[in-house]
Every structure is written in C-alpha cells, then in structure tokens.
C-alpha positions in Angstrom: 22.3 3.7 6.4 19.5 5.9 7.8 17.5 5.0 10.9 14.4 4.1 9.0 14.1 1.5 6.2 10.9 1.4 4.2 9.7 -1.0 1.4 7.0 0.4 -0.9 5.5 -2.1 -3.3 4.4 -0.9 -6.7 6.7 2.1 -6.2 7.8 2.7 -9.8 4.8 5.0 -10.5 1.7 6.7 -9.2 0.9 6.8 -5.5 3.7 4.3 -4.7 6.3 6.5 -6.3 5.0 9.6 -4.6 5.0 7.8 -1.3 8.6 6.7 -1.8 9.4 10.3 -2.7 7.9 11.7 0.4 9.6 9.2 2.6 12.9 9.7 0.9 12.7 13.4 1.3 12.2 12.8 5.0 15.4 10.9 5.3 14.0 7.4 5.1 16.0 4.8 3.2 13.4 3.8 0.5 13.3 0.4 -1.1 11.5 0.8 -4.4 9.5 -2.4 -4.9 8.5 -3.2 -8.5 8.0 -6.1 -10.9 9.8 -4.6 -13.8 13.6 -4.1 -13.2 13.9 -1.4 -15.8 11.1 0.7 -14.5 12.0 0.0 -10.9 15.7 1.0 -11.4 14.6 4.1 -13.3 12.3 5.2 -10.4 15.0 4.6 -7.8 17.6 6.5 -9.9 15.2 9.4 -10.1 14.7 9.5 -6.4 18.5 9.4 -5.8 18.9 12.3 -8.2 16.5 14.2 -5.9 18.7 13.4 -2.9 16.9 10.3 -1.5 18.6 7.1 -0.3 16.7 4.8 -2.7 17.3 1.2 -3.8 15.3 -0.9 -6.2 14.0 -4.3 -5.0 12.4 -6.6 -7.5 9.1 -8.0 -6.1 6.1 -9.4 -7.8 3.5 -9.4 -5.0 1.4 -12.1 -6.7 4.4 -14.5 -6.6 5.2 -15.9 -3.1 8.7 -16.9 -4.2 9.4 -13.4 -5.4 8.2 -12.0 -2.0 10.5 -14.4 -0.2 13.5 -13.5 -2.3 12.9 -9.8 -1.7 12.7 -10.4 2.0 15.9 -12.4 1.9 17.7 -9.6 0.0 16.5 -7.0 2.6 17.6 -9.3 5.4 21.1 -9.5 3.8 21.4 -5.8 3.2 19.8 -4.3 6.3 18.8 -7.1 8.7 15.5 -5.5 9.4 12.6 -3.5 8.0 10.9 -0.6 9.7 8.1 0.3 7.3 6.1 -1.8 4.8 3.7 0.0 2.5 1.5 -2.5 0.7 0.7 -0.3 -2.3 0.8 -2.6 -5.3 -2.7 -3.2 -6.8 -4.7 -3.5 -9.9 -8.2 -2.5 -11.1 -9.3 -4.5 -14.2 -13.1 -4.5 -13.9 -14.8 -3.9 -17.3 -18.4 -5.0 -16.6 -21.2 -4.8 -14.1 -21.0 -7.4 -11.2 -23.2 -9.9 -13.0 -21.0 -9.8 -16.1 -17.7 -10.0 -14.3 -15.8 -13.1 -15.2 -14.4 -15.2 -12.4 -11.0 -14.8 -14.1 -11.1 -11.1 -13.3 -12.0 -11.7 -9.7 -9.2 -14.3 -9.4 -6.6 -12.0 -11.0 -7.6 -9.0 -8.9 -7.5 -10.9 -5.6 -4.2 -12.6 -6.5 -2.6 -9.1 -6.5 -4.7 -7.0 -4.2 -5.4 -9.5 -1.4 -3.3 -12.7 -1.7 -0.3 -10.6 -2.7 -0.7 -8.4 0.3 -0.7 -11.4 2.6 2.3 -13.0 0.9 4.4 -9.8 1.2 3.3 -9.0 4.7 4.0 -12.6 5.9 7.4 -12.6 4.1 8.4 -9.2 5.7 7.0 -9.7 9.2 10.1 -11.4 10.6 12.1 -8.4 9.5 9.5 -5.9 10.8 9.6 -7.7 14.2 13.3 -6.7 14.4 12.4 -3.0 14.2 12.0 -1.0 17.3 8.6 0.2 16.1 7.6 -1.0 12.7 4.7 0.3 10.6 2.5 -1.5 8.1 0.4 0.6 5.8 -2.1 -1.1 3.5 -3.4 1.1 0.6 -7.1 0.6 0.4 -10.0 2.6 -1.0 -13.3 4.2 0.0 -14.8 1.8 -2.6 -14.0 -1.0 -0.2 -16.1 0.6 2.6 -19.4 -1.3 3.0 -20.8 1.7 4.9 -20.0 4.3 2.2 -20.8 2.1 -0.8 -24.2 1.2 0.5 -25.1 4.8 0.9 -26.9 6.2 -2.3 -25.9 9.7 -1.3 -22.2 9.0 -1.3 -20.2 10.6 -4.0 -18.7 7.4 -5.4 -21.8 5.2 -4.9 -22.0 4.5 -8.7 -18.6 2.9 -8.8 -20.0 -0.7 -8.5 -16.9 -2.7 -9.3 -17.2 -6.3 -8.2 -13.6 -7.4 -8.2 -11.9 -4.2 -7.2 -14.3 -3.1 -4.5 -14.5 -6.5 -2.8 -10.7 -6.8 -2.9 -10.4 -3.5 -1.0 -13.0 -4.7 1.5 -10.8 -7.7 2.0 -7.8 -5.4 2.5 -9.7 -3.7 5.3 -10.4 -7.0 6.9 -6.8 -8.1 6.6 -5.7 -4.8 8.3 -7.9 -5.6 11.3 -6.6 -9.2 11.4 -3.0 -8.2 11.5 -3.5 -5.3 13.9 -5.2 -7.7 16.3 -2.4 -10.3 16.0 0.3 -7.6 16.5 -1.6 -5.6 19.2 0.9 -6.5 21.9 3.9 -5.5 19.8 5.2 -2.1 18.8 4.1 -2.8 15.2 1.1 -0.6 14.0 -1.0 -1.7 11.1 -3.4 0.6 9.3 -5.2 1.0 6.0 -5.4 4.2 4.1 -7.7 5.6 1.4 -5.5 7.9 -0.8 -8.6 9.3 -2.5 -9.6 9.3 -6.2 -6.3 10.1 -7.7 -5.3 10.5 -11.3 -3.1 7.4 -11.9 -2.7 4.6 -14.4 -5.1 2.5 -12.3 -8.0 4.6 -13.5 -6.6 6.0 -16.8 -5.9 9.3 -15.0 -9.5 10.1 -14.4 -9.3 11.0 -10.8 -9.5 14.7 -9.6 -6.7 14.3 -7.1 -3.0 14.2 -7.8 -0.9 11.2 -6.9 1.2 13.5 -4.8 -1.9 14.5 -2.7 -2.9 10.8 -2.4 0.5 9.9 -1.1 0.4 12.3 1.8 -1.7 10.2 4.2 0.1 7.1 3.2 3.4 8.6 4.1 2.0 10.0 7.4 0.8 6.6 8.5 4.2 5.1 7.6 5.9 7.1 10.2 3.3 7.3 13.0 4.6 8.2 16.5 4.4 5.6 19.2 1.0 6.9 20.4 -0.5 6.7 16.9 -3.5 4.5 16.1 -3.5 0.9 14.8 -6.2 -1.2 13.2 -8.0 1.7 11.4 -8.7 3.0 7.9 -7.9 6.6 7.3 -7.9 9.4 4.7 -6.9 13.0 4.7 -10.3 14.5 3.8 -11.3 16.8 5.4 -8.2 16.5 7.5 -5.4 14.0 8.1 -6.5 11.0 10.2 -10.1 11.1 9.1 -11.6 7.7 9.8 -13.2 5.7 7.0 -16.1 3.5 8.0 -15.6 -0.2 7.4 
C-alpha cells in the first residue's frame, strides 16, 4: 500500500479519469469511484496496465447509502483516506433560466451539491485519520458570481440556471468545510478545470481533459503550507484564484 490513498468520484472518464491517472502516475493509490461497475472496473484496469495502483469503488454520489457503503469498504481495506476528489457532476440544462423545469434543477443539485455533501460527510471520518488530508471540489468558472455578472467575460453567455447555480453552491460548500476544518491538517479547496472537451459538454470545450486535470491533481497533493478555502485554476498559471 502506498503512502497516499485517494478517492476520485466520477473517475471512469473525463477529468475524473485523467485526475486518477495523474495521481496514480505519482505513486498514489487511486480508488476509481464510479456508478457503473463495468465502466469503473475497465477504467481501473486501464490505469493498472499503465503501472498505477488502482482499485474500483462503486459509488453513486446521489445515493447516501451508496456513499456510506463506499466509505465502509475503504475503511475495511485501508482504514483511512488521504485525498477526496469530488469530481462527479452533471450538466443537463437545455433551456434558458425561465424555461428550466424544477425537475432539472432538482436532478442537478442532487448530484452536484447534495451528492458532494453526502460523499464528503461519509468520507470525513476516514480523512480525519490521515496525517494531512486534502479535499478537492471540482467547480467551474460558471459558478463564479463575479465572472458571470461581467459582460466582458469570455463565458458570460453560458447562462445555465441549474448547472451554474449548482457550482456556485459548490463554492459555498468549499468555504463552509474549510472553515469547519481550519484547525485541522485537512485542506479544502475548489478548482475550475476550465472548459474541457468531455461528455459533460458533448466535447465542445477547447481544452483537453488531461489539461483540466492538472490543477485538480495539484490541489490533491498540496504541501502543508498550501492554501485552504479557495477556488483555483491554472490559467494563466497554477494557483490562479477564481473570484467567488
């Protein structure tokens, strides 16, 4: 068993998989969290073929019982968790804000917000057993009230009621957990991986998932003097602060 154990949710594809790949290449034991066992096992097997110490963990972030079972499995196998990357998320907006059904808002928040809370709370006892745990919440610049209220911002036109507000909530959650854990070695940060070409956006983004994962992975292994309670991206350089 390596010195660092990391759980990445939604790790069977996209930014989650590339984050797991980067961490695995750095010697981290990677727990590939995914809802679908076949896809999750396939992703973990691919990482092992590349030399990573990777294991599949079934977890549906929108299901509290699933999160609790995943935590119990990790407890039984490792007894602790050093890194939690809350990456799993959905974007299903298909209409302007005034035409967005409440069902879309509920489904989005069930995964992107409530799911993040469920997983974080389930894993926190394990993270507290780590010498210096890290929690990384994958957010988006679309959740920044400062950027999205600026007509000159490049992504100002992306006015997605459910997705954008869910990521604003993710930023708020990050602040809440960072404040609660301020007197512990646990660091909690949010990260904007940028507009990456993934299934989330039908591969329309100009960045690669590999590029998007770089800042996620960096925050996952921050040194002891690293920041907590912030939202970061790697443009124009790693550690660039995103306004709330």
